PASEPA-103567 format. One line per field, with one value per residue: residue number from 1; residue in three letters; z, y, x of N, C-alpha, C, O in turn. Coordinates in nm, 4 decimals. Example, Ala and Ser with C-alpha at 12.3 -4.5 7.8 and 13.67 -1.06 7.14 Angstrom:
BEGIN
i: 1|2
aa: ala|ser
n.c3: 0.7800|0.7080
n.c2: -0.5690|-0.2250
n.c1: 1.3190|1.2850
ca.c3: 0.7800|0.7140
ca.c2: -0.4500|-0.1060
ca.c1: 1.2300|1.3670
c.c3: 0.7800|0.7870
c.c2: -0.3300|0.0030
c.c1: 1.3200|1.2900
o.c3: 0.8465|0.8039
o.c2: -0.3319|0.1138
o.c1: 1.4236|1.3409
This chain:
BEGIN
i: 1|2|3|4|5|6|7|8|9|10|11|12|13|14|15|16|17|18|19|20|21|22|23|24|25|26|27|28|29|30|31|32|33|34|35|36|37|38|39|40|41|42|43|44|45|46|47|48|49|50|51|52|53|54|55|56|57|58|59|60|61|62|63|64|65|66|67|68|69|70|71|72|73|74|75|76|77|78|79|80|81|82|83|84|85|86|87|88|89|90|91|92|93|94|95|96|97|98|99|100|101|102|103|104|105|106|107|108|109|110|111|112|113|114|115|116|117|118|119|120|121|122|123|124|125|126|127|128|129|130|131|132|133|134|135|136|137|138|139|140|141|142|143|144|145|146|147|148|149|150|151|152|153|154|155|156|157|158|159|160|161|162|163|164|165|166|167|168|169|170|171|172|173|174|175|176|177|178
aa: met|his|glu|val|met|glu|ala|pro|glu|gly|glu|his|his|gly|asp|asn|pro|leu|leu|met|pro|val|ala|val|thr|met|ser|ile|leu|ala|val|leu|val|ala|ile|ala|thr|leu|leu|gly|his|arg|ser|ala|thr|glu|glu|leu|ile|leu|gln|asn|lys|ala|thr|asp|gln|trp|ser|leu|phe|gln|ala|lys|asn|ile|arg|gln|his|glu|met|gln|ser|val|ala|asp|met|leu|gly|met|val|ala|val|val|glu|lys|glu|lys|ala|asp|ala|leu|arg|glu|lys|tyr|gln|lys|asp|ala|glu|arg|tyr|glu|lys|glu|lys|asn|glu|thr|ser|asp|gln|ala|lys|glu|leu|glu|ala|glu|arg|asp|leu|ala|gly|arg|arg|glu|asp|arg|tyr|asp|ala|ala|glu|val|ile|leu|glu|ile|ala|leu|ile|val|cys|ser|leu|thr|leu|leu|thr|lys|lys|arg|ile|phe|trp|phe|ser|gly|ile|val|leu|gly|leu|val|gly|leu|val|val|thr|gly|ser|gly|phe|leu|leu|arg
n.c3: 12.2685|12.3057|12.5052|12.8398|12.9436|13.2681|13.5088|13.6129|13.9389|14.2184|13.9929|13.8896|13.7319|13.9104|14.0010|13.8877|13.8515|13.6330|13.4115|13.3770|13.3224|13.0772|12.9464|12.8571|12.7225|12.5292|12.4171|12.3169|12.1859|11.9517|11.8517|11.7530|11.5297|11.3750|11.3224|11.1403|10.9789|10.8113|10.7287|10.5638|10.3531|10.2749|10.1862|9.9851|9.7913|9.7181|9.5750|9.3706|9.2785|9.2170|9.0151|8.8020|8.7132|8.6459|8.3941|8.2927|8.2004|8.0153|7.8328|7.7430|7.6267|7.4658|7.2764|7.2544|7.1291|6.8831|6.7697|6.7184|6.5441|6.3073|6.2169|6.1979|5.9857|5.8272|5.7671|5.6925|5.4446|5.2821|5.2407|5.0541|4.8380|4.4609|4.4575|4.3604|4.4817|4.6263|4.8748|5.0350|5.0463|5.2366|5.4386|5.5342|5.5896|5.8027|5.9749|6.0728|6.1266|6.3763|6.5393|6.5437|6.7018|6.9161|7.0417|7.1267|7.3219|7.4734|7.4988|7.6506|7.8812|7.9846|8.0162|8.2151|8.4148|8.4433|8.5142|8.7703|8.9113|8.8976|9.0697|9.3123|9.3124|9.4001|9.6096|9.7895|9.7372|9.8926|10.1631|10.1656|10.2447|10.4247|10.6550|10.6101|10.6856|10.9424|11.0358|11.0540|11.2410|11.4922|11.5032|11.5605|11.8009|11.9702|11.9747|12.0842|12.3389|12.4307|12.4878|12.6972|12.8929|12.8938|12.9891|13.2041|13.2328|13.2448|13.0927|12.8437|12.8225|12.8255|12.6229|12.4040|12.4611|12.3848|12.1081|12.0212|12.0413|11.8489|11.5853|11.6446|11.5752|11.3052|11.2181|11.2043|11.0715|10.8326|10.7719|10.7799|10.5673|10.2825
n.c2: 12.1875|12.0341|11.7534|11.6736|11.3968|11.1973|10.9537|10.6675|10.6230|10.5762|10.5302|10.6152|10.7861|10.7199|10.4903|10.2473|10.0446|9.9841|10.1885|10.3657|10.2163|10.0745|10.3239|10.4092|10.1861|10.1572|10.3713|10.3760|10.1534|10.3052|10.4203|10.2725|10.1770|10.4221|10.3725|10.1591|10.2500|10.4407|10.2918|10.1489|10.2525|10.4056|10.1818|10.1294|10.3465|10.3395|10.0898|10.1856|10.4070|10.2210|10.0862|10.2202|10.3373|10.0424|10.0362|10.2399|10.1367|9.9247|10.0437|10.1397|9.9408|9.8038|10.0309|10.0346|9.7289|9.7802|9.9511|9.8041|9.6198|9.7637|9.8328|9.5874|9.4889|9.6909|9.6634|9.3939|9.3813|9.5406|9.3509|9.2354|9.3394|9.4576|9.6901|9.9524|10.0897|9.8867|9.8701|10.0904|10.0062|9.7193|9.8867|10.0116|9.8698|9.7146|9.9511|9.9124|9.6777|9.6734|9.8668|9.7142|9.4815|9.6637|9.7954|9.5258|9.4383|9.6637|9.6162|9.4024|9.4561|9.6642|9.5400|9.3326|9.5483|9.6570|9.4118|9.3980|9.5802|9.5834|9.3291|9.4478|9.6303|9.4041|9.3369|9.5687|9.6031|9.3336|9.3999|9.6429|9.4271|9.3307|9.5307|9.6230|9.4255|9.4085|9.6613|9.6251|9.4197|9.5537|9.7356|9.5916|9.4933|9.7432|9.7597|9.5813|9.6318|9.8342|9.7420|9.6504|9.8520|9.9015|9.6439|9.5996|9.3530|9.2291|9.0702|9.1334|9.2823|9.2257|9.0095|9.1865|9.3386|9.1012|9.0668|9.2937|9.2580|9.0933|9.2445|9.3949|9.2753|9.1444|9.4208|9.4173|9.2374|9.2875|9.4361|9.2795|9.1057|9.0580
n.c1: 7.4553|7.6458|7.6583|7.7006|7.7963|7.6950|7.8360|7.7051|7.5745|7.8273|8.0170|8.3256|8.5873|8.8238|8.7489|8.7825|9.0307|9.1759|9.1789|9.3878|9.6550|9.4906|9.4560|9.6610|9.8299|9.6577|9.7195|9.9553|9.9499|9.8433|10.0126|10.1773|10.0345|9.9826|10.2856|10.3062|10.1262|10.2554|10.4702|10.3928|10.2643|10.4843|10.6217|10.4151|10.4496|10.7021|10.7148|10.5526|10.7098|10.9030|10.8120|10.7418|11.0307|11.0983|10.9319|10.9968|11.3179|11.2544|11.1370|11.3425|11.4754|11.2927|11.3591|11.6124|11.6316|11.4969|11.6399|11.9013|11.7998|11.7595|12.0208|12.1156|12.0047|12.0184|12.3442|12.2908|12.1581|12.3484|12.5310|12.3952|12.3442|12.4440|12.7416|12.8686|13.0869|13.2784|13.4708|13.3937|13.1495|13.1660|13.3261|13.1151|12.8931|13.0423|13.0483|12.7933|12.7368|12.8371|12.7662|12.5328|12.5971|12.6725|12.4036|12.3013|12.4483|12.3925|12.1327|12.0701|12.2244|12.0338|11.8313|11.8928|11.8842|11.6139|11.5270|11.6532|11.5225|11.2353|11.3200|11.3439|11.0878|10.8963|11.0108|10.9474|10.6613|10.5989|10.6856|10.5241|10.2622|10.3579|10.3399|10.1086|9.9366|10.0017|9.9225|9.6509|9.6593|9.7385|9.5620|9.3160|9.3865|9.3895|9.0837|9.0392|9.1464|9.0234|8.7676|8.8223|8.7865|8.5094|8.3788|8.5431|8.6888|8.9620|9.1166|9.0663|9.2279|9.4843|9.4698|9.4716|9.7043|9.8820|9.8252|9.9084|10.1399|10.2368|10.1733|10.3395|10.5293|10.4887|10.5308|10.8255|10.8992|10.8931|11.0948|11.2912|11.2802|11.4219
ca.c3: 12.1658|12.3520|12.6796|12.9421|13.0734|13.4119|13.5046|13.6984|14.0881|14.2587|13.9353|13.8641|13.6711|14.0102|14.0825|13.7597|13.8664|13.4829|13.3408|13.3441|13.2473|12.9361|12.8507|12.8472|12.6287|12.3771|12.3531|12.2698|12.0260|11.8085|11.8016|11.6555|11.4197|11.3244|11.2558|11.0611|10.8603|10.7793|10.6903|10.4328|10.2736|10.1930|10.0784|9.8414|9.7435|9.6730|9.5044|9.2574|9.2094|9.1143|8.8660|8.7184|8.6469|8.5581|8.3033|8.1578|8.1403|7.9289|7.7264|7.6800|7.6169|7.3248|7.1479|7.1542|7.0655|6.7461|6.6808|6.6743|6.4373|6.2130|6.2234|6.1555|5.8504|5.6920|5.7087|5.5970|5.3416|5.2403|5.2237|4.9657|4.7051|4.4145|4.4845|4.2833|4.5522|4.7479|4.9969|5.0730|5.1384|5.3109|5.5743|5.5963|5.6539|5.9191|6.0813|6.0952|6.2397|6.5181|6.5895|6.5905|6.8482|7.0587|7.0775|7.1713|7.4316|7.5762|7.5177|7.6979|8.0055|8.0102|8.0456|8.3306|8.4806|8.4585|8.6111|8.9109|8.9472|8.9336|9.1970|9.4030|9.3735|9.4430|9.7892|9.8118|9.7692|9.9791|10.2741|10.2035|10.2933|10.6309|10.7446|10.6021|10.8303|11.1313|11.0945|11.1120|11.3868|11.5602|11.5100|11.6150|11.9295|12.0192|12.0039|12.2132|12.4845|12.4754|12.5800|12.9035|12.9344|12.8827|13.0422|13.3232|13.2440|13.2389|12.9790|12.6958|12.8072|12.8019|12.4888|12.3501|12.4830|12.3164|11.9963|12.0275|12.0337|11.7474|11.5646|11.6515|11.5345|11.2089|11.1435|11.2265|10.9995|10.7063|10.7963|10.7933|10.4304|10.1790
ca.c2: 12.1000|11.9093|11.7000|11.6110|11.2396|11.1467|10.8713|10.6053|10.6031|10.4613|10.4963|10.7255|10.7404|10.6287|10.3696|10.1884|10.0397|9.9555|10.2910|10.4149|10.1250|10.0646|10.4029|10.4194|10.0565|10.1881|10.4919|10.2942|10.0634|10.4106|10.5102|10.1883|10.1468|10.5206|10.3879|10.0684|10.2849|10.5201|10.2195|10.0598|10.3949|10.4314|10.0708|10.1137|10.4704|10.2991|10.0036|10.2367|10.4525|10.1153|9.9878|10.3340|10.3030|9.9597|10.0215|10.3359|10.0765|9.8389|10.0958|10.1484|9.8112|9.8329|10.0903|9.9843|9.6354|9.8024|10.0522|9.6851|9.5219|9.8196|9.8213|9.4382|9.4791|9.7763|9.5479|9.2633|9.4365|9.6214|9.2342|9.1414|9.4304|9.4955|9.8089|10.0197|10.1124|9.7407|9.8588|10.1510|9.9287|9.6881|9.9641|10.0997|9.7363|9.7011|10.0191|9.9073|9.5565|9.7063|9.9488|9.6240|9.4441|9.7427|9.7668|9.4112|9.4429|9.7581|9.5741|9.2700|9.5472|9.7375|9.3951|9.3079|9.6568|9.6043|9.2670|9.4197|9.7085|9.4607|9.2445|9.5615|9.6580|9.2989|9.3675|9.6839|9.4903|9.2229|9.4574|9.6818|9.3531|9.3049|9.6893|9.6193|9.3116|9.4417|9.7739|9.5442|9.3137|9.6569|9.8132|9.4777|9.4755|9.8720|9.7496|9.4561|9.6644|9.9401|9.6492|9.6318|9.9659|9.8569|9.5034|9.5807|9.2259|9.2108|8.9230|9.2072|9.4032|9.1054|8.9590|9.3634|9.3299|8.9782|9.1236|9.4332|9.1923|8.9908|9.3029|9.4342|9.1164|9.1568|9.4910|9.3957|9.1277|9.3566|9.5271|9.1371|9.1223|9.1322
ca.c1: 7.5287|7.7560|7.5886|7.8057|7.6978|7.7599|7.8809|7.6397|7.5923|7.9449|8.1095|8.3814|8.7282|8.9000|8.6912|8.8287|9.2123|9.2298|9.1450|9.5372|9.6925|9.4381|9.4398|9.8809|9.8424|9.5611|9.7877|10.0758|9.9304|9.7445|10.1463|10.2139|9.9083|10.0460|10.3966|10.2894|10.0461|10.3234|10.5443|10.3136|10.2264|10.5856|10.6503|10.3421|10.5038|10.8346|10.6449|10.5157|10.8417|11.0314|10.7445|10.8106|11.1612|11.1366|10.8823|11.1467|11.3763|11.1737|11.0954|11.4803|11.5180|11.2231|11.4175|11.7529|11.6016|11.4747|11.7372|11.9884|11.7319|11.7471|12.1391|12.1118|11.9037|12.0957|12.4197|12.2294|12.1046|12.4456|12.6193|12.3429|12.3318|12.5658|12.7597|12.9772|13.2303|13.2898|13.5044|13.3232|13.0001|13.1820|13.2971|12.9351|12.8737|13.1089|13.0218|12.6141|12.7332|12.9078|12.6206|12.4150|12.6253|12.6687|12.2893|12.3002|12.5221|12.3438|11.9689|12.1157|12.2460|11.9204|11.6798|11.9450|11.8481|11.4790|11.5065|11.6761|11.4132|11.1460|11.2892|11.3284|10.9707|10.8129|11.0384|10.8688|10.5067|10.5898|10.6941|10.3886|10.2035|10.3484|10.3123|9.9645|9.8670|10.0503|9.8449|9.5008|9.6327|9.7374|9.4202|9.2462|9.4451|9.3471|8.9772|9.0075|9.1909|8.8971|8.6922|8.8632|8.7075|8.3423|8.3245|8.6156|8.7573|9.1584|9.1270|9.0733|9.3528|9.6031|9.4620|9.4865|9.8582|9.8988|9.7940|9.9878|10.2933|10.1847|10.1492|10.4909|10.6688|10.4723|10.6047|10.9339|10.9424|10.8472|11.2451|11.3959|11.3280|11.5555
c.c3: 12.2183|12.5040|12.7393|12.9994|13.1791|13.4316|13.6352|13.8564|14.1189|14.1196|13.8259|13.7746|13.7619|14.0662|13.9568|13.7659|13.7248|13.3749|13.3000|13.2666|13.0663|12.8971|12.8006|12.7138|12.5089|12.3117|12.2700|12.1437|11.8969|11.7780|11.7251|11.5338|11.3326|11.2131|11.1370|10.9587|10.7434|10.6779|10.5189|10.3448|10.2001|10.1170|9.9503|9.7341|9.6517|9.5576|9.3772|9.1740|9.1069|9.0065|8.7582|8.6406|8.5742|8.4351|8.2143|8.1091|8.0282|7.8119|7.6803|7.5629|7.4912|7.2462|7.1306|7.0732|6.8985|6.6579|6.5729|6.5464|6.2771|6.1576|6.1493|5.9840|5.7726|5.6964|5.6366|5.4322|5.2098|5.1871|5.1143|4.8256|4.6592|4.4624|4.3824|4.3630|4.6539|4.8837|5.0305|5.1690|5.2207|5.4490|5.6170|5.6509|5.8010|6.0235|6.1412|6.1937|6.3557|6.5473|6.6346|6.7262|6.9829|7.1067|7.1359|7.3183|7.5376|7.6088|7.6282|7.8684|8.0443|8.0619|8.2019|8.4356|8.5182|8.5605|8.7485|8.9879|8.9577|9.0429|9.3261|9.4078|9.3907|9.5961|9.8303|9.8720|9.8407|10.1747|10.3055|10.2647|10.4009|10.7137|10.7517|10.6815|10.9371|11.1457|11.1286|11.2338|11.4812|11.6014|11.5840|11.7802|12.0213|12.0345|12.1118|12.3620|12.5066|12.5412|12.7306|12.9717|12.9746|13.0020|13.1765|13.3245|13.1675|13.1479|12.8096|12.7016|12.7892|12.6624|12.4027|12.3433|12.3531|12.1337|11.9355|11.9631|11.9064|11.6091|11.5530|11.6064|11.3899|11.1104|11.1480|11.1380|10.8644|10.7200|10.7559|10.6325|10.3449|10.0166
c.c2: 11.9614|11.8756|11.6449|11.4655|11.1941|11.0207|10.8079|10.6168|10.4974|10.4569|10.5827|10.6881|10.6429|10.5385|10.2632|10.1813|10.0481|10.0669|10.3416|10.3422|10.0937|10.1874|10.4189|10.2878|10.1008|10.3111|10.4529|10.2422|10.1808|10.4568|10.4236|10.1416|10.3041|10.5055|10.2756|10.1276|10.3725|10.4085|10.1602|10.2041|10.4437|10.3421|10.1056|10.2102|10.3935|10.2059|10.0802|10.3132|10.3213|10.0552|10.0921|10.2775|10.1779|9.9477|10.1192|10.2037|9.9481|9.8948|10.1055|10.0308|9.8026|9.9128|10.0685|9.8198|9.6934|9.9037|9.9193|9.6414|9.5969|9.7961|9.7187|9.4098|9.5679|9.6754|9.4455|9.2867|9.5098|9.4864|9.1820|9.2048|9.4321|9.6743|9.8320|10.0443|9.9885|9.8009|9.9867|10.1494|9.8124|9.7668|9.9732|9.9776|9.7086|9.7685|9.9733|9.7824|9.5626|9.7519|9.8484|9.5323|9.5481|9.7731|9.6685|9.3799|9.5376|9.7437|9.5068|9.3479|9.6086|9.6558|9.3523|9.4190|9.6701|9.5296|9.2973|9.5227|9.6161|9.3850|9.3586|9.6209|9.5452|9.2866|9.4172|9.6397|9.4007|9.2663|9.5318|9.5952|9.3484|9.4447|9.6295|9.5488|9.3484|9.5495|9.7242|9.4899|9.4647|9.7139|9.7040|9.4761|9.6109|9.8079|9.6690|9.5234|9.7565|9.8478|9.6334|9.7614|9.9889|9.7506|9.5277|9.4403|9.2702|9.1034|9.0091|9.2928|9.3125|9.0745|9.1152|9.3333|9.2434|9.0364|9.2310|9.3962|9.1472|9.0797|9.3706|9.3553|9.1279|9.3107|9.5046|9.3249|9.2102|9.4636|9.3853|9.1164|9.1614|9.0395
c.c1: 7.5865|7.7118|7.6998|7.7156|7.7736|7.7774|7.7963|7.6654|7.6994|8.0483|8.1825|8.5103|8.8035|8.8727|8.7508|8.9921|9.2601|9.2767|9.3361|9.5895|9.6243|9.4611|9.5953|9.8520|9.7998|9.6893|9.9166|10.0474|9.8423|9.8991|10.1741|10.1377|9.9982|10.1763|10.3647|10.2202|10.1531|10.4547|10.4752|10.2603|10.3726|10.6176|10.5655|10.3976|10.6346|10.8203|10.6389|10.6462|10.9236|10.9722|10.7858|10.9586|11.2071|11.0784|10.9541|11.2491|11.3815|11.1601|11.2418|11.4889|11.4808|11.3233|11.5399|11.7402|11.5453|11.5436|11.8551|11.9200|11.7364|11.9062|12.1645|12.0783|12.0017|12.2435|12.3908|12.2091|12.2457|12.5639|12.5563|12.3282|12.4630|12.5707|12.8957|13.1045|13.2360|13.3462|13.4562|13.2138|13.0817|13.2485|13.2134|12.8979|12.8885|13.0744|12.8664|12.6622|12.7997|12.8128|12.5256|12.4662|12.6418|12.5008|12.2327|12.3187|12.4348|12.2025|11.9823|12.1087|12.1536|11.8439|11.7154|11.8766|11.7623|11.4696|11.5115|11.5925|11.2823|11.1655|11.2761|11.1484|10.8668|10.8917|10.9593|10.7090|10.5227|10.6192|10.5588|10.2815|10.1912|10.3001|10.1731|9.8502|9.8974|9.9565|9.7124|9.5196|9.6983|9.6032|9.3241|9.2577|9.3977|9.2274|8.9464|9.0103|9.0909|8.7797|8.6582|8.7665|8.5856|8.3343|8.4650|8.6675|8.9274|9.2090|9.1688|9.2038|9.4893|9.5772|9.5034|9.6714|9.9642|9.9171|9.9063|10.1028|10.3451|10.2342|10.3089|10.5854|10.6343|10.5404|10.7516|11.0161|10.9519|11.0173|11.3328|11.4128|11.3534|11.5402
o.c3: 12.1881|12.6002|12.6820|13.0669|13.1790|13.3467|13.7442|13.8941|14.0812|14.1279|13.7163|13.7482|13.7302|14.1618|14.0103|13.7159|13.6944|13.2887|13.1850|13.1466|12.9636|12.7802|12.6821|12.5993|12.4041|12.1965|12.1683|12.0330|11.7882|11.6805|11.6118|11.4481|11.2351|11.1038|11.0264|10.8462|10.6214|10.5777|10.4052|10.2413|10.0936|9.9994|9.8375|9.6147|9.5294|9.4558|9.2825|9.0568|8.9945|8.9201|8.6541|8.5448|8.4887|8.3531|8.0943|7.9897|7.9757|7.7043|7.5626|7.4414|7.3997|7.1473|7.0194|6.9808|6.8029|6.5401|6.4534|6.4450|6.1688|6.0495|6.0439|5.8995|5.6706|5.6014|5.5353|5.3343|5.0879|5.1139|5.0544|4.7219|4.7264|4.4887|4.3455|4.3147|4.7671|4.9892|5.1201|5.2722|5.3302|5.5591|5.7372|5.7703|5.8886|6.1360|6.2557|6.3138|6.4291|6.5990|6.7303|6.8276|7.1030|7.2287|7.1971|7.4016|7.6536|7.6957|7.7204|7.9551|8.1653|8.1606|8.2915|8.5347|8.6374|8.6707|8.8340|9.1095|9.0735|9.1183|9.4217|9.5170|9.3966|9.6893|9.9059|9.9843|9.8721|10.2739|10.4069|10.3362|10.4749|10.8177|10.8564|10.7221|11.0351|11.2538|11.2264|11.3250|11.5956|11.7141|11.6743|11.8617|12.1392|12.1509|12.2006|12.4594|12.6261|12.6365|12.8154|13.0733|13.0617|13.1072|13.2521|13.4387|13.0659|13.1375|12.7155|12.6115|12.7324|12.5798|12.3287|12.2436|12.2779|12.0658|11.8276|11.8710|11.8638|11.5288|11.4481|11.6033|11.3192|10.9939|11.0952|11.1191|10.7898|10.6579|10.7002|10.5754|10.3043|9.9234
o.c2: 11.8424|11.9511|11.5742|11.4470|11.1598|10.9559|10.8646|10.6194|10.3803|10.3900|10.6164|10.5702|10.5301|10.4899|10.1544|10.2630|10.1064|10.0582|10.3406|10.3694|10.0922|10.1828|10.4448|10.3321|10.0962|10.3259|10.5087|10.2681|10.1465|10.5304|10.4618|10.0701|10.2821|10.5587|10.3118|10.0798|10.3709|10.4497|10.1450|10.1741|10.5052|10.3656|10.1126|10.1803|10.4014|10.2206|10.0476|10.2952|10.3194|9.9901|10.0659|10.2025|10.1696|9.8727|10.1006|10.1746|9.8945|9.8352|10.0737|10.0424|9.7945|9.8582|10.0754|9.7879|9.6198|9.9356|9.9173|9.6283|9.5395|9.7379|9.7318|9.3316|9.5290|9.5971|9.4079|9.2193|9.5208|9.5098|9.0924|9.1423|9.4205|9.7535|9.7565|10.0215|10.0072|9.7873|10.0004|10.2075|9.8259|9.7163|9.9512|9.9790|9.6882|9.7204|10.0057|9.7812|9.4655|9.6693|9.8655|9.5145|9.5242|9.7702|9.6865|9.3244|9.5045|9.8074|9.5414|9.3181|9.6293|9.6915|9.3373|9.3754|9.7010|9.5564|9.2595|9.5410|9.5916|9.3594|9.3421|9.6489|9.5813|9.2307|9.3606|9.6400|9.3653|9.1997|9.5161|9.6546|9.3539|9.4480|9.5919|9.5815|9.3262|9.5543|9.7731|9.4960|9.4248|9.7300|9.7493|9.4621|9.5901|9.7683|9.6783|9.5028|9.7635|9.8860|9.6185|9.7590|10.0676|9.7845|9.4306|9.4033|9.3258|9.0626|8.9803|9.3522|9.3571|9.1117|9.1025|9.3132|9.2786|9.0356|9.2345|9.4536|9.1570|9.0273|9.3850|9.3741|9.1243|9.3162|9.6039|9.3297|9.1743|9.5698|9.3986|9.1107|9.2751|9.0653
o.c1: 7.5775|7.7261|7.7827|7.6144|7.8918|7.7162|7.8023|7.7826|7.6963|8.1512|8.1376|8.5340|8.8411|8.9332|8.7295|9.0694|9.3642|9.3642|9.3802|9.5896|9.6921|9.4994|9.6166|9.8615|9.8642|9.7302|9.9576|10.0945|9.7958|9.9141|10.2033|10.1896|10.0700|10.1954|10.4049|10.2349|10.1364|10.5131|10.5198|10.2008|10.3766|10.6449|10.6141|10.3996|10.6454|10.8879|10.7105|10.6792|10.9738|11.0311|10.8460|10.9778|11.2953|11.1314|10.9739|11.2559|11.4792|11.1655|11.2584|11.5055|11.5627|11.3721|11.5923|11.8151|11.5698|11.5275|11.8844|11.9885|11.7251|11.9145|12.2266|12.1219|12.0585|12.2418|12.4498|12.2412|12.2325|12.6600|12.6158|12.3058|12.5654|12.4802|12.9857|13.2154|13.1915|13.2842|13.5395|13.1802|13.0271|13.2270|13.1985|12.8677|12.8045|13.0610|12.8349|12.6353|12.8182|12.7376|12.4500|12.3986|12.6293|12.4847|12.1275|12.2470|12.4101|12.1430|11.9084|12.0266|12.1634|11.7796|11.6324|11.8180|11.7631|11.4218|11.4314|11.5988|11.2487|11.0716|11.2003|11.0990|10.7492|10.8340|10.8803|10.6585|10.4090|10.5897|10.4908|10.2007|10.0930|10.2344|10.1205|9.7387|9.8264|9.8979|9.6558|9.4372|9.6764|9.5564|9.2537|9.1665|9.3692|9.2343|8.8617|8.9378|9.0622|8.7117|8.5702|8.6971|8.5485|8.2802|8.4625|8.6947|8.9692|9.3247|9.2428|9.2631|9.5890|9.6605|9.6010|9.7407|10.0550|10.0197|9.9654|10.1609|10.4602|10.3114|10.3716|10.7070|10.7350|10.5797|10.8017|11.1377|11.0429|11.0208|11.4418|11.5217|11.3294|11.6164
C-alpha cells in the first residue's frame, strides 16, 4: 500500500544543503499560518457576537420607542377628552408624560449603545480581513519556499522569507487597528 520512493542516484537528503534551513523556514511559516488563521476565526466570532448584541440593542430601542409613543398617545388623549375629575386626569396625564420622556431618554441611550456595538463589530470585521489576508500571504510564502526543495534555487527560499515577513506585518497590523 505504501510505496517507498528512493531518491535518484547521487541525490540524497544530505546532498541538498538547503534542505534543513528551508524545512525550518517552512515550519515557522506553517506556525504563522496557524496563528493568522486562529486570529481570523476569533475575529469572525467576535464580529458575529457583536452583531447579535447590536441587534438586541436595536430591538430594545424599538420596544422603548413603541412604549414612548403609547405613553405620549395616552397623555395626549387625556389632554383632549372631557373628564369628570379634572385633577385626577391631569395627574394621570402628567404621569404618562413623564413616562414618555423617560422612554425617550432611555431610547436615546439604547441607540447610542447599539451604535457603539456596531462600531466595535466593524472593527472586528476589519481585523478579520487583515488576518485573512495575512493567512493567504503566509500560505503563498509556504508554497514558494517549498519550491526551493524542488528546484534547489535559493531565490524561492528568499522570496518565501520576504513573503512571510509581509504576512507577519499584515498580521501585526490587525492588532494596531483601533
